C-alpha positions in Angstrom: 84.8 67.6 123.1 88.9 67.9 123.1 90.7 69.1 120.3 94.4 69.8 120.4 95.6 72.2 118.0 99.1 72.4 116.3 100.4 75.7 114.9 103.4 75.8 113.1 103.2 78.1 110.0 106.2 80.3 110.3 108.8 80.2 113.5 106.8 79.8 116.4 105.1 76.3 117.3 102.2 77.0 119.3 100.5 73.8 121.1 96.9 74.0 122.8 94.3 72.2 124.1 90.7 73.3 123.8 87.9 71.7 126.0 83.8 72.9 125.0 83.1 73.0 128.1 86.0 74.1 130.2 87.8 76.2 127.8 91.5 76.2 126.9 92.7 73.6 129.0 96.5 74.3 128.5 98.6 75.6 125.9 102.6 76.4 125.6 104.3 78.3 122.4 107.8 78.1 121.7 109.4 80.9 120.3 112.3 81.0 117.4 113.2 84.8 117.5 116.5 84.1 118.8 117.7 81.7 116.7 116.8 83.2 113.3 117.8 87.1 115.5 121.5 86.3 113.7 120.5 86.6 110.6 118.1 89.4 111.0 115.1 87.1 109.6 113.6 84.1 110.0 115.2 81.5 107.7 112.6 78.9 106.6 115.0 76.1 106.9 115.9 76.6 110.0 112.3 76.8 111.1 111.2 73.7 110.0 114.5 72.4 111.4 113.4 73.3 114.9 109.3 73.0 114.7 110.6 68.9 113.9 112.8 69.4 117.0 109.8 71.1 119.3 106.4 70.4 118.1 106.7 66.5 119.8 107.8 67.2 123.1 105.5 70.5 123.3 102.5 67.8 122.3 103.7 66.0 125.5 103.9 69.1 127.5 100.3 70.4 127.2 99.1 67.2 127.7 100.6 66.6 130.8 99.3 70.2 132.0 96.0 69.5 130.7 96.0 65.9 132.9 94.5 64.1 129.1 95.7 61.1 127.6 95.0 60.6 124.2 91.9 58.5 124.4 90.5 61.8 125.6 91.4 63.5 122.6 87.8 64.5 119.7 90.0 65.6 117.1 93.0 67.4 116.0 93.2 70.5 114.2 96.6 71.8 112.2 97.4 75.0 110.6 97.2 73.8 106.8 98.5 78.0 105.6 99.0 80.1 104.5 102.8 80.4 105.6 105.8 78.6 105.5 105.4 75.0 103.1 108.6 73.3 105.1 107.0 74.9 108.3 103.5 73.6 107.7 104.4 70.3 106.4 105.8 69.6 110.4 103.0 70.1 111.6 100.7 68.5 109.1 102.7 65.6 109.3 102.9 65.0 112.8 99.2 65.7 113.0 98.0 63.5 110.5 100.4 60.7 111.8 98.9 61.5 115.5 95.5 60.7 114.0 96.3 58.3 112.4 97.4 56.2 115.3 95.2 57.7 117.8 92.3 56.6 115.4 91.3 60.6 115.8 89.2 63.2 113.3 91.8 65.7 112.1 91.0 69.3 110.1 92.9 71.9 108.6 92.9 75.5 109.6 93.5 78.3 108.2 96.0 79.9 109.6 94.5 84.0 109.3 90.9 82.3 110.4 92.8 81.4 113.5 93.7 84.7 114.0 89.9 85.8 113.1 89.0 83.3 116.1 91.3 84.1 118.6 89.1 87.2 120.8 86.8 84.0 121.4 89.2 82.8 123.8 88.4 85.4 125.8 86.1 85.6 128.9 83.6 88.2 126.8 83.8 87.1 123.5 82.5 89.0 120.5 78.7 88.1 119.2 78.3 87.6 115.2 78.3 89.4 112.7 81.4 91.7 113.0 84.4 93.1 111.2 87.4 92.0 111.3 90.8 93.6 110.7 93.4 91.2 110.5 97.1 92.8 110.9 100.2 90.6 111.0 103.4 90.5 109.4 102.0 88.6 106.2 98.6 89.9 105.9 96.3 93.4 106.3 92.7 92.4 106.3 89.0 93.6 106.4 86.4 91.1 106.6 83.0 90.7 107.2 82.4 87.7 109.3 78.4 86.9 109.5 79.2 83.6 111.3 82.1 80.2 111.4 82.8 79.9 107.7 80.9 82.6 106.3 83.4 85.4 105.5 83.6 88.1 102.8 86.7 89.9 102.0 86.1 93.7 102.4 89.6 94.9 101.5 93.7 94.1 101.6 96.9 95.3 101.0 97.5 95.4 97.5 101.7 95.3 98.7 103.4 94.9 101.9 101.5 93.6 104.8 101.5 96.6 107.7 103.2 94.0 110.1 105.8 93.3 106.9 106.0 97.6 106.9 106.9 97.8 110.4 109.8 94.9 110.3 111.1 96.5 106.9 111.0 100.1 108.5 112.5 98.8 111.6 115.6 97.6 109.6 116.0 100.9 107.5 116.3 102.1 111.0 118.7 100.0 112.5 116.6 98.9 115.1 117.1 94.8 114.9 115.0 91.9 114.6 112.0 91.6 115.2 111.6 94.6 114.0 108.0 95.5 114.6 108.2 95.0 118.7 111.1 97.4 118.5 109.9 99.9 116.5 106.5 100.0 118.5 109.2 100.2 121.5 111.1 103.3 120.3 108.1 105.2 118.9 107.6 106.1 122.9 110.3 107.9 122.7 109.6 110.1 119.8 108.5 113.7 119.2 105.2 113.9 117.9 104.8 116.5 114.1 108.7 116.3 113.5 108.1 113.9 110.6 104.9 113.4 108.4 104.5 111.0 105.9 100.9 110.1 103.9 98.4 108.2 104.5 98.4 106.2 101.7 95.1 105.3 99.5 93.0 107.9 102.0 91.7 109.5 98.4 90.6 106.7 96.9 87.0 104.3 98.2 87.5 101.1 99.2 89.4 99.3 102.2 92.1 98.6 100.6 95.5 98.9 101.9 99.1 99.8 100.5 102.2 100.3 103.0 105.4 99.8 100.4 105.4 103.8 99.4 105.4 104.7 103.4 108.6 102.6 103.5 109.6 104.0 100.9 109.1 108.0 102.3 110.9 106.5 104.8 114.2 105.6 103.1 114.0 108.7 101.5 113.7 110.6 104.8 116.1 109.0 106.5 119.0 109.6 103.2 117.4 113.2 103.4 118.9 113.7 106.9 121.3 111.7 106.3 123.2 114.0 104.1 122.1 117.4 105.4 123.8 117.0 108.7 126.7 115.1 107.2 126.2 112.2 109.7 126.9 108.9 108.9 124.1 107.4 111.3 121.0 108.9 112.7 120.4 109.6 116.5 118.7 107.9 118.8 116.0 110.5 118.9 116.0 111.2 115.3 115.1 107.3 114.7 112.2 107.6 117.3 110.6 110.5 115.8 110.5 108.6 112.6 109.4 105.7 114.3 106.2 107.5 115.2 105.8 109.4 112.5 105.6 106.0 110.2 103.5 104.3 113.2 101.0 107.4 113.4 101.3 107.5 109.5 100.3 103.2 109.6 97.9 103.4 112.7 95.5 106.3 110.8 95.1 104.8 107.5 94.4 101.4 109.3 91.3 103.2 111.9 90.0 105.4 108.8 89.6 101.9 107.0 87.8 100.3 110.0 85.5 103.1 110.1 84.7 102.8 106.3 84.6 98.6 106.7 81.9 99.5 109.7 79.9 101.6 107.7 79.7 99.7 104.6 78.5 96.9 106.4 76.7 98.2 109.4 78.1 96.3 112.1 78.7 97.8 114.9 81.1 95.0 116.5 85.0 95.5 114.9 87.3 92.8 116.5 90.8 92.6 115.7 93.7 89.8 115.3 97.5 89.1 114.5 100.2 90.1 115.9 100.6 94.2 114.8 96.9 94.1 116.8 99.0 93.9 120.1 100.1 97.3 119.4 98.8 99.4 122.3 98.5 102.6 120.2 96.6 101.0 118.0 94.3 99.3 120.4 93.7 103.5 121.9 92.9 105.0 118.3 90.5 101.9 117.7 88.9 102.4 120.8 88.7 106.1 120.4 87.1 105.5 117.0 84.4 102.8 117.7 83.0 105.2 120.6 82.5 107.8 118.6 80.9 105.7 116.3 78.9 103.5 118.9 80.5 100.7 118.4 82.5 97.8 120.2 86.1 96.9 119.7 87.4 93.3 120.9 91.0 92.7 121.3 92.8 89.1 121.8 95.2 88.9 124.8 98.6 89.9 123.8 99.7 85.8 123.9 96.8 85.4 121.2 97.7 88.2 118.8 100.9 86.5 117.7 101.1 82.8 116.0 99.5 80.3 118.8 98.2 77.2 119.3 94.9 78.2 121.1 93.7 80.1 118.2 93.9 76.9 115.9 92.5 74.3 118.6 89.2 76.7 118.6 88.8 77.3 115.4 89.5 73.6 115.1 86.8 72.6 117.8 84.3 74.8 115.8 84.9 72.9 112.4 84.6 69.7 114.0 81.5 70.5 115.4 79.9 71.5 112.5 81.1 67.6 111.1 83.5 68.9 108.9 87.2 67.0 109.0 89.8 66.6 106.5 91.2 63.5 104.9 94.7 62.0 105.6 96.7 63.4 102.8 99.5 65.0 104.2 98.2 68.5 102.3 99.2 72.4 103.1 98.7 75.6 101.4 101.5 78.0 101.4 99.1 80.4 100.0 95.6 80.3 100.6 92.6 82.7 100.2 90.5 83.2 103.2 
């Protein structure tokens, strides 16, 4: 079974082909970061137009790299949501058109399920059951995973996602776009203990998150220090110190909630996914926590933490293997519960 995966949920066009026996045959990714950087964030209309330009050429490129023809494709998987409506429609329309032209089954995939299963693409994949920490620009969730398609939401952010908080805080610190990665980089130069931000919702039971108040604390800290020093802008060192304090607060919050989720489920395996899961400080903190809990943590390789076609191809393969498939209607779900 060979599955073509198409990912166009936001600002990256990801294409891949997964083989049931050989694993990932080929994959490629086109990022729109440079295009959106001029605007300080993703412009949905520009994202959609770029997906239109890039998706078919990337499909040709991946199929040539895998050395296969349309006849060898068993099925097609595409991201149906959540994401930007226009961007999702591009991937859905192309997937459905190819499925009709090639007479192949097609299956819609939940974007966050792709992130949840991304670690399965590694040489040593996790085994079911496990707790999944999904941390991206749009979502922060803890999920109990019994098997493929058997998911129980344990907790999620009630406001800003962790990745969104990273990006907004980076903007407050005038670090540029994309903010999350730049904030993590400058935090490496920060001095621990210079600033401290509260760990949100630690006094409440459960596994829900909240990061909007943390962002407000950063804003107030910046304003207070600008006024105190009569400065027009923060020094590079002060921005690094604030970035580090913010990162420490987010990471400690995520680690504590992951520990709660492991205790709640009794599982001994933690799996991460999403763009923020590439953060090296978070990885070290989670590794330290699971070592104390006699548990194990699995991370996808950095290139599969961000949006990519490989995770969609793999998730699609699992659903097609179970006999699931969609119809030829072009349907997308900008908001879609896992």
